C-alpha positions as CSV (number, residue, x, y, z in Angstrom):
1,M,28.4,16.5,2.7
2,R,31.6,16.4,4.9
3,S,30.5,14.5,7.7
4,V,29.4,11.7,5.1
5,A,32.3,11.2,3.6
6,R,34.4,11.6,7.3
7,E,32.3,8.6,8.5
8,H,32.6,6.4,5.5
9,P,35.9,5.7,4.3
10,R,34.4,3.9,1.0
11,L,31.3,5.3,-0.4
12,S,30.0,5.0,-4.1
13,V,27.4,7.8,-5.6
14,G,24.5,6.8,-8.2
15,L,25.4,9.1,-11.0
16,S,22.7,9.5,-13.8
17,G,24.5,12.7,-15.7
18,G,21.3,15.1,-14.0
19,P,21.8,18.3,-12.3
20,D,20.8,16.9,-8.8
21,S,23.6,13.6,-9.5
22,L,26.1,15.6,-11.4
23,A,26.2,18.2,-7.9
24,L,26.4,15.3,-5.4
25,A,29.2,13.3,-7.0
26,A,31.5,16.6,-7.3
27,A,30.6,17.7,-3.6
28,L,31.9,14.0,-3.0
29,A,35.1,14.4,-5.0
30,A,35.5,17.7,-3.7
31,E,35.7,16.5,0.2
32,K,37.1,12.7,-0.8
33,R,39.0,11.7,-4.1
34,G,40.5,8.4,-5.0
35,E,37.5,6.1,-2.2
36,I,34.6,6.8,-4.3
37,V,32.7,5.1,-7.3
38,A,30.4,6.8,-9.5
39,V,27.9,4.1,-10.4
40,C,26.3,4.9,-13.7
41,V,22.9,2.7,-14.2
42,D,22.2,2.4,-18.1
43,H,18.3,1.2,-17.7
44,Q,18.8,0.5,-21.9
45,L,15.2,2.1,-21.4
46,Q,15.9,5.0,-24.7
47,E,18.0,5.1,-26.8
48,G,21.4,6.5,-27.0
49,S,20.9,5.6,-23.1
50,R,24.5,4.3,-23.0
51,A,26.2,7.7,-24.5
52,V,24.2,9.1,-21.2
53,S,25.9,7.0,-19.0
54,E,29.8,7.0,-20.4
55,E,29.2,11.0,-20.4
56,A,28.3,10.8,-16.8
57,A,31.1,8.7,-16.0
58,R,33.8,10.5,-17.9
59,Q,32.4,13.6,-15.8
60,A,33.2,12.0,-13.0
61,R,36.5,10.8,-14.0
62,A,37.7,13.9,-14.5
63,W,36.7,15.4,-10.9
64,G,39.1,12.7,-9.7
65,L,36.7,9.6,-8.8
66,A,36.7,6.2,-10.1
67,A,33.5,5.6,-12.4
68,K,31.6,2.8,-13.9
69,V,29.1,2.0,-15.7
70,V,26.7,-0.7,-15.4
71,A,24.4,-2.1,-18.1
72,V,20.7,-3.3,-16.6
73,D,17.2,-5.0,-17.4
74,A,14.7,-2.8,-16.2
75,G,11.8,-4.3,-17.1
76,R,8.5,-3.0,-18.3
77,G,8.0,-0.2,-15.7
78,E,9.1,2.6,-13.1
79,A,8.6,-0.4,-10.3
80,E,10.9,-2.8,-12.3
81,A,13.4,0.5,-13.2
82,R,14.4,1.2,-9.4
83,V,15.2,-2.3,-7.8
84,A,17.2,-3.1,-10.9
85,R,19.2,0.5,-10.3
86,Y,19.1,-0.8,-6.4
87,R,20.4,-3.9,-7.1
88,A,23.2,-2.8,-9.3
89,L,24.1,0.0,-6.9
90,A,24.4,-2.7,-3.8
91,A,26.3,-4.7,-6.2
92,E,29.2,-1.9,-5.1
93,G,28.7,-3.5,-1.3
94,V,29.4,-0.1,0.0
95,P,27.5,2.5,0.6
96,V,25.3,4.5,-2.2
97,C,25.2,8.3,-2.4
98,V,21.8,9.5,-3.9
99,A,20.9,12.8,-5.0
100,H,17.0,13.4,-3.8
101,T,16.2,16.6,-3.0
102,A,13.8,18.5,-0.9
103,E,11.5,18.5,-3.8
104,D,11.9,14.7,-4.2
105,Q,10.7,14.9,-0.5
106,A,8.0,17.1,-1.4
107,E,7.0,15.1,-3.9
108,T,7.1,11.8,-1.9
109,L,4.5,12.9,1.1
110,L,2.2,13.9,-1.7
111,L,2.5,10.5,-3.3
112,T,2.2,8.4,-0.2
113,A,-0.5,10.7,1.1
114,L,-2.8,9.6,-2.1
115,R,-2.1,5.7,-1.4
116,G,-3.7,6.6,1.7
117,Q,-0.6,6.4,3.8
118,T,2.1,9.4,4.3
119,G,5.6,8.4,4.6
120,G,8.7,10.6,3.5
121,M,12.6,9.3,2.4
122,A,14.9,8.9,5.5
123,P,18.3,10.3,5.4
124,R,19.8,6.5,5.4
125,A,18.1,3.5,4.1
126,E,18.0,0.0,3.3
127,I,16.5,-0.9,-0.5
128,E,16.9,-4.1,-2.2
129,G,20.0,-5.0,0.2
130,C,21.7,-1.6,-0.5
131,V,22.8,1.0,2.0
132,V,21.6,4.4,0.4
133,L,22.5,7.7,1.8
134,R,20.9,11.0,1.1
135,P,22.7,13.9,2.3
136,L,20.9,16.4,0.0
137,L,17.5,16.0,1.3
138,E,17.2,19.8,2.8
139,A,19.0,20.9,-0.9
140,R,17.2,22.1,-3.9
141,R,16.9,21.5,-7.5
142,A,17.8,25.1,-8.2
143,D,21.3,24.5,-5.5
144,T,22.1,21.5,-8.0
145,E,21.3,23.6,-11.2
146,G,23.3,26.5,-9.8
147,A,26.2,24.2,-8.9
148,C,26.2,22.4,-12.7
149,R,26.2,26.2,-14.0
150,E,29.4,27.0,-11.7
151,L,31.1,24.0,-12.5
152,G,30.4,24.7,-16.4
153,V,29.1,21.3,-16.4
154,E,25.9,20.4,-19.1
155,P,23.3,17.8,-17.6
156,W,21.3,15.6,-19.3
157,R,17.9,16.3,-18.8
158,D,15.6,12.9,-18.5
159,P,13.1,12.7,-21.2
160,H,10.6,10.8,-18.7
161,N,10.7,13.7,-16.6
162,E,8.5,15.3,-19.2
163,R,6.1,12.7,-19.4
164,A,2.9,13.8,-18.1
165,D,1.5,10.5,-17.5
166,F,3.8,9.8,-14.7
167,R,1.9,11.1,-11.2
168,R,5.4,12.5,-9.9
169,V,6.1,14.5,-13.1
170,R,2.4,16.0,-12.7
171,I,2.7,16.8,-8.6
172,R,6.2,18.4,-10.3
173,R,5.1,20.3,-12.9
174,E,1.3,21.1,-11.9
175,V,0.8,20.5,-8.3
176,L,3.5,21.8,-6.2
177,P,3.1,25.3,-8.4
178,L,-0.3,25.8,-7.7
179,L,0.0,25.3,-4.0
180,G,2.9,27.7,-4.3
181,D,0.3,29.8,-5.5
182,I,-2.2,29.1,-2.9
183,V,0.0,29.8,0.1
184,G,1.6,32.9,-1.8
185,G,5.6,31.1,-1.4
186,D,7.5,28.2,-1.8
187,A,5.1,24.8,-0.7
188,V,8.0,22.6,-0.7
189,A,9.8,23.7,2.1
190,P,7.2,22.8,4.4
191,L,6.0,19.7,2.7
192,A,9.6,18.3,2.7
193,R,9.7,19.4,6.5
194,A,6.1,17.5,7.2
195,A,8.2,14.6,5.6
196,A,10.9,14.5,7.5
197,Q,8.5,14.7,10.8
198,T,6.9,11.5,9.6
199,V,10.2,9.8,8.9
200,D,11.1,10.4,12.5
201,D,7.5,9.1,13.6
202,D,8.0,6.2,11.6
203,V,11.5,5.3,13.6
204,A,10.1,6.3,17.2
205,L,7.2,3.8,16.1
206,D,8.8,1.6,14.5
207,T,7.3,-2.3,15.1
208,A,8.7,-5.6,13.5
209,P,6.0,-7.4,11.0
210,T,4.0,-9.6,12.4
211,D,0.9,-12.1,11.1
212,D,-0.6,-13.5,14.2
213,C,-4.0,-11.0,14.5
214,A,-4.7,-11.4,18.5
215,E,-0.9,-9.4,18.5
216,L,-1.5,-6.9,16.6
217,A,-5.4,-6.1,17.8
218,A,-3.2,-5.7,21.6
219,L,-1.2,-2.8,19.7
220,P,-1.8,0.5,19.5
221,A,-3.5,1.4,16.1
222,A,-0.3,3.8,15.1
223,R,1.7,0.6,15.5
224,R,-0.5,-1.9,14.0
225,R,-0.4,-0.2,10.7
226,R,3.4,-0.3,10.8
227,A,3.5,-3.4,11.9
228,I,0.7,-4.6,8.9
229,A,2.7,-2.1,6.4
230,A,6.0,-4.1,7.4
231,W,4.6,-7.1,6.8
232,L,3.1,-6.7,4.0
233,Q,6.4,-4.8,2.6
234,A,8.6,-8.3,3.8
235,S,5.5,-10.1,2.0
236,G,6.4,-8.6,-1.0
237,A,2.7,-6.8,-1.5
238,P,2.2,-3.7,-2.0
239,V,1.1,-1.3,1.0
240,T,-1.4,1.5,0.7
241,G,-3.8,3.4,3.4
242,W,-6.7,1.4,2.2
243,G,-5.0,-2.4,2.7
244,I,-3.5,-1.4,6.0
245,E,-6.9,-0.4,7.1
246,G,-9.0,-3.8,5.5
247,I,-6.3,-5.6,7.2
248,G,-6.1,-4.2,10.7
249,K,-9.9,-4.9,10.9
250,L,-9.6,-8.5,10.1
251,C,-7.6,-8.3,13.6
252,T,-9.6,-5.6,15.3
253,D,-13.3,-6.4,14.0
254,W,-13.3,-10.1,13.1
255,H,-17.1,-11.5,11.8
256,G,-16.0,-13.8,9.2
257,Q,-15.3,-11.4,6.7
258,G,-13.5,-12.1,2.9
259,G,-10.2,-11.0,1.7
260,I,-8.7,-7.9,1.6
261,A,-7.1,-6.8,-2.0
262,V,-3.4,-5.6,-1.8
263,G,-2.3,-5.8,-5.3
264,A,-3.0,-7.7,-8.8
265,R,-4.4,-10.6,-8.0
266,L,-3.6,-10.5,-4.1
267,E,-5.0,-10.7,-1.3
268,V,-4.8,-10.9,2.3
269,R,-6.9,-13.5,4.7
270,R,-7.7,-14.5,8.0
271,V,-6.2,-18.1,8.1
272,G,-6.4,-19.9,11.6
273,G,-5.8,-16.8,13.2
274,K,-3.1,-15.8,11.0
275,L,-2.8,-13.5,8.1
276,A,-1.7,-15.2,4.9
277,L,-1.2,-13.8,1.8
278,L,-3.2,-15.6,-1.3
279,H,-2.7,-15.4,-4.9
280,Q,-6.0,-14.9,-6.5
281,L,-7.7,-17.5,-8.7
C-alpha cells in the first residue's frame, strides 16, 4: 500500500461502502491524507442506493479523504454496470485503486476457465480509459472484514452478493468451499496464485491484435490465441475459448467453412484473407 501511495502523487479510490473498499480507503488514508479522492458510484439499481453512497463518502471524509458521489446509468446487467462504473472512475483523470482481493482473483480464474480462456486480474490494468490499481490482490476477505471491525465501522452488505443467479456468487458460496473441502484446506490461495501466474504469462506472450489470417497462422499457438483475443476485445466482441479456437481454425485450417459465432448475433468470417466481424441477420 505504501508503494502505491508513494508512486502516484494523486489517486482516487473506488468506494462502495463494502468491507473490502472501506478497508482499502482506510489504508490509503493512513498513508496519504488530502491527495486521494474517494469516488462512490451510485448505480441506482437498488432502492436507497444514494444513501449508501452518501454514507460511504461521509466515512471517507471522516478519515481525511476528499469524497464525492457520482450517479450513473448502470443499464440492465452486470456488464453494462461495470462499464458505467469504470467510465465514472476514469472521469477523475487519475489512477483509481479498487479493492479486489485474493478471493476475487480465485473466482475470476474459475469463471474464465468455464469460458474456455483462463485469466486473472493484473495489479495494474486499463479499463474503459481508466488506469486501475489493485493493491489488495494478496489480501483476504477475512483481512478486510477484520480491518472494519478494528476501525469500528459497519460495512454495507450488497444484496447482489446473495443472488444465486449470479455465477460469481455461486462460485463464492458453493464452489470454493467445496474445493476447500476436497483439498482439505484453503482452495483460494493456490487458485489466486495460478491466476497471478496466468497474468504473468499473458504479459510475456502479449501479442498485438491483427485480422490478417496469414500472420495469425504463422504465430505459435499461444501467441495466436492472444492476438485473436486482443482483436476480439478491440472489436468490442465477447472473448471465449471456444470462439478463439474456432477463429484460429479460420486461419490455420481454412477450407471454406462458415462463420464462428462469438456473441449475440455476431460472427467472425474469413473474407479475402482477413477476419471480419459481422452482424448476423
